[in-house]
C-alpha positions in Angstrom: -14.9 -51.1 -11.0 -11.0 -51.3 -13.6 -8.0 -52.6 -11.4 -5.2 -51.4 -13.2 -1.7 -53.3 -11.6 1.3 -51.9 -11.7 4.9 -53.9 -11.3 4.7 -53.5 -7.7 7.1 -53.3 -5.3 7.5 -56.3 -2.5 5.6 -55.6 0.3 3.0 -53.2 -2.1 -0.5 -54.3 0.0 -4.2 -55.2 -2.4 -5.2 -51.6 -1.2 -2.2 -49.9 -3.3 -3.2 -51.5 -6.8 -4.9 -48.3 -8.7 -8.7 -49.0 -8.4 -10.7 -47.2 -11.2 -14.4 -46.6 -11.3 -16.5 -47.4 -14.6 -19.7 -47.6 -15.7 -22.8 -49.8 -14.9 -23.5 -52.0 -17.6 -27.2 -51.8 -17.1 -28.5 -53.9 -19.6 -31.0 -56.6 -19.3 -29.9 -59.8 -18.8 -26.3 -59.4 -19.4 -25.3 -58.7 -14.7 -26.9 -57.1 -12.8 -26.8 -53.2 -12.3 -24.5 -52.5 -9.7 -22.0 -54.9 -10.9 -18.6 -53.9 -11.2 -16.3 -55.0 -14.3 -12.7 -55.7 -13.3 -10.0 -56.4 -15.4 -6.8 -56.7 -14.6 -3.4 -56.3 -16.7 -1.6 -59.0 -16.9 1.2 -58.5 -18.3 2.2 -56.0 -15.1 1.2 -58.7 -12.2 4.4 -59.5 -10.6 5.8 -62.9 -9.2 4.9 -61.0 -5.3 1.6 -60.1 -6.3 0.5 -63.2 -7.6 2.3 -65.4 -4.7 0.6 -63.3 -2.1 -3.4 -62.8 -3.5 -2.8 -60.0 -4.1 -4.7 -59.4 -7.2 -6.4 -62.8 -7.4 -6.2 -65.6 -6.3 -2.8 -66.9 -8.1 -4.9 -69.7 -9.5 -7.0 -67.8 -11.9 -4.3 -65.7 -13.1 -2.3 -69.6 -13.9 -5.9 -70.7 -15.8 -5.7 -67.2 -17.4 -1.6 -67.5 -18.8 -3.0 -71.0 -19.8 -5.5 -69.9 -22.0 -4.0 -67.2 -23.8 -0.7 -68.8 -24.6 -2.7 -72.2 -25.4 -4.2 -69.7 -27.2 -1.7 -68.4 -29.1 0.0 -71.4 -30.4 -3.8 -72.0 -32.2 -4.1 -75.3 -29.4 -8.2 -75.9 -27.6 -7.1 -78.7 -26.3 -7.3 -78.4 -22.0 -4.9 -80.2 -20.2 -6.0 -80.4 -16.2 -2.6 -82.2 -14.9 -0.7 -80.2 -16.8 -2.6 -77.2 -15.7 -2.1 -78.2 -11.8 1.8 -78.9 -12.5 2.2 -75.5 -14.5 0.7 -74.0 -12.0 2.9 -75.2 -9.4 5.3 -74.5 -11.3 5.1 -71.4 -11.7 4.1 -70.9 -7.9 7.6 -72.3 -6.9 9.5 -70.2 -9.3 8.0 -67.1 -8.1 8.6 -67.3 -4.4 12.3 -67.7 -5.5 12.0 -64.7 -8.0 9.3 -62.9 -6.7 10.0 -59.5 -8.5 9.9 -61.1 -11.9 6.4 -60.0 -14.3 4.4 -63.5 -14.0 4.4 -62.8 -17.8 8.5 -62.9 -17.5 8.3 -66.3 -15.0 6.1 -68.4 -17.4 8.6 -67.2 -20.5 11.2 -68.4 -19.0 10.1 -71.7 -17.0 7.8 -72.7 -20.6 9.7 -71.4 -23.7 10.2 -74.5 -24.9 7.2 -76.0 -24.9 5.9 -73.0 -27.2 
């Protein structure tokens, strides 16, 4: 299944996220037959969706965002303590700003680190 996440409204349920079936990968050794691939458009995830687990576990998104921005800077290190601290900051920001897109929240919170 492919999940395309639109900028949602407060109260939008997990089931309201547009879900589209994709082809099944049957290449031996690559994945098991019948296993669907899920992809997310992270730039469209709102803080409300993030903090309410409406798309996936917020920790998964925080890890992806961390890697995305480190990759943009060419930084291949992982500071696990800082990752946890930044995920907490993002969670707190999203509680106060539920309509903000997660990527905008990250830019607001961590722009000086880039």
